C-alpha positions as CSV (number, residue, x, y, z in Angstrom):
1,X,37.9,-42.9,-16.3
2,X,35.5,-42.6,-19.2
3,X,35.6,-45.0,-22.0
4,X,37.1,-43.5,-25.2
5,X,34.3,-43.1,-28.0
6,X,35.4,-42.6,-31.6
7,X,33.6,-40.4,-34.1
8,X,33.1,-39.9,-37.7
9,X,31.1,-37.8,-40.1
10,X,30.4,-37.0,-43.8
11,X,28.9,-34.2,-45.6
12,X,30.3,-31.7,-42.9
13,X,31.3,-28.2,-43.2
14,X,34.2,-26.9,-43.3
15,X,35.6,-30.4,-42.9
16,X,34.0,-32.7,-45.3
17,X,34.4,-35.9,-43.6
18,X,36.4,-37.8,-40.9
19,X,36.7,-41.0,-39.0
20,X,38.3,-42.3,-35.9
21,X,38.2,-38.7,-34.1
22,X,38.6,-38.8,-30.4
23,X,37.4,-35.6,-28.8
24,X,36.1,-34.7,-25.3
25,X,35.5,-31.8,-23.1
26,X,35.4,-32.5,-19.5
27,X,34.1,-30.8,-16.4
28,X,34.8,-32.2,-12.9
29,X,33.4,-31.9,-9.3
30,X,36.7,-31.2,-7.9
31,X,37.6,-27.5,-6.8
32,X,40.0,-26.2,-9.0
33,X,42.2,-23.0,-8.4
34,X,39.3,-21.0,-6.6
35,X,36.8,-21.9,-9.3
36,X,34.3,-23.5,-7.0
37,X,33.2,-27.2,-6.9
38,X,32.2,-27.8,-10.5
39,X,28.4,-28.7,-9.3
40,X,26.2,-26.6,-11.5
41,X,28.8,-26.3,-14.3
42,X,28.4,-27.9,-17.6
43,X,28.1,-27.1,-21.3
44,X,25.5,-24.9,-23.1
45,X,24.9,-24.6,-26.8
46,X,22.6,-22.6,-28.9
47,X,22.1,-24.3,-32.3
48,X,20.5,-22.7,-35.2
49,X,18.6,-24.9,-37.7
50,X,17.4,-23.9,-41.1
51,X,14.1,-22.1,-40.7
52,X,11.1,-24.2,-41.3
53,X,13.1,-27.3,-41.9
54,X,12.8,-30.1,-39.4
55,X,16.1,-30.8,-37.9
56,X,17.7,-33.2,-35.6
57,X,20.4,-32.5,-33.1
58,X,22.2,-35.1,-31.2
59,X,24.6,-34.6,-28.1
60,X,27.0,-37.3,-27.2
61,X,27.8,-37.2,-23.6
62,X,29.2,-39.1,-20.6
63,X,28.6,-39.0,-16.9
64,X,30.8,-40.6,-14.2
65,X,29.8,-41.2,-10.6
66,X,27.1,-38.5,-9.9
67,X,24.0,-37.0,-11.6
68,X,23.7,-34.8,-14.5
69,X,20.8,-33.0,-16.2
70,X,20.1,-32.6,-20.1
71,X,17.8,-29.8,-21.1
72,X,16.7,-28.8,-24.5
73,X,14.3,-25.9,-25.3
74,X,13.0,-24.2,-28.3
75,X,10.5,-21.5,-27.2
76,X,9.2,-23.8,-24.5
77,X,11.1,-26.9,-23.6
78,X,11.7,-30.5,-22.7
79,X,13.9,-31.9,-20.0
80,X,15.5,-35.3,-19.7
81,X,17.6,-36.4,-16.6
82,X,20.4,-39.0,-16.8
83,X,21.7,-40.7,-13.5
84,X,24.5,-42.8,-12.9
85,X,25.3,-43.9,-9.2
86,X,28.5,-45.7,-9.9
87,X,30.4,-46.5,-13.0
88,X,30.4,-44.9,-16.2
89,X,27.4,-44.0,-18.4
90,X,27.7,-42.8,-22.2
91,X,24.6,-41.4,-23.7
92,X,23.0,-39.7,-26.8
93,X,20.3,-37.2,-26.6
94,X,18.4,-36.6,-29.7
95,X,16.2,-33.6,-30.1
96,X,13.9,-33.2,-33.2
97,X,12.9,-29.7,-33.7
98,X,11.5,-27.3,-36.2
99,X,12.8,-23.8,-35.9
100,X,10.0,-21.2,-37.2
101,X,11.2,-18.2,-35.6
102,X,14.6,-16.4,-34.7
103,X,15.1,-18.6,-31.3
104,X,17.8,-21.1,-31.4
105,X,17.5,-24.6,-30.0
106,X,19.2,-24.3,-26.6
107,X,20.8,-27.4,-25.1
108,X,22.7,-27.9,-21.9
109,X,24.5,-30.8,-20.1
110,X,25.1,-29.9,-16.4
111,X,26.5,-31.8,-13.3
112,X,24.0,-31.8,-10.6
113,X,25.4,-34.0,-7.9
114,X,28.4,-35.9,-7.3
115,X,31.6,-36.8,-5.3
116,X,35.1,-35.2,-6.0
117,X,35.9,-37.8,-8.6
118,X,32.5,-37.1,-10.5
119,X,32.8,-35.6,-14.0
120,X,30.7,-35.1,-17.1
121,X,32.0,-34.8,-20.8
122,X,30.7,-33.6,-24.1
123,X,32.1,-35.5,-27.0
124,X,30.2,-34.3,-29.9
125,X,27.2,-32.4,-31.3
126,X,25.6,-33.0,-34.7
127,X,23.0,-31.5,-36.6
128,X,21.2,-32.8,-39.7
129,X,17.9,-32.5,-41.6
130,X,15.4,-34.7,-40.5
131,X,13.7,-37.1,-43.2
132,X,10.2,-36.4,-43.7
């Protein structure tokens, strides 16, 4: 079981602020109702920043008992890989970007290897202007 992480925020829209928020989306390795194994499944998001403004996106994720991959790209790309052989790993991936054209920042978190008990979770994604 993943450790519960509580989040809060301020200066949000449409909800201005919150504290002690527990949220999680989970995808497991086990086969479910004919949907396949779960390997290769995950979460993908397209994030539009303000044009010509430096932005920071943070993705709060967890992995239990397997391997998962984090990808981020904006007209090109960088890749980070997080591994967890046993136990639980909570992580925050930070991507700094400058959106100069119509292409959004694409980020994904995908389960790539694991046992039937392996799973990944997405707890939160934040977007903020980066201080110059």
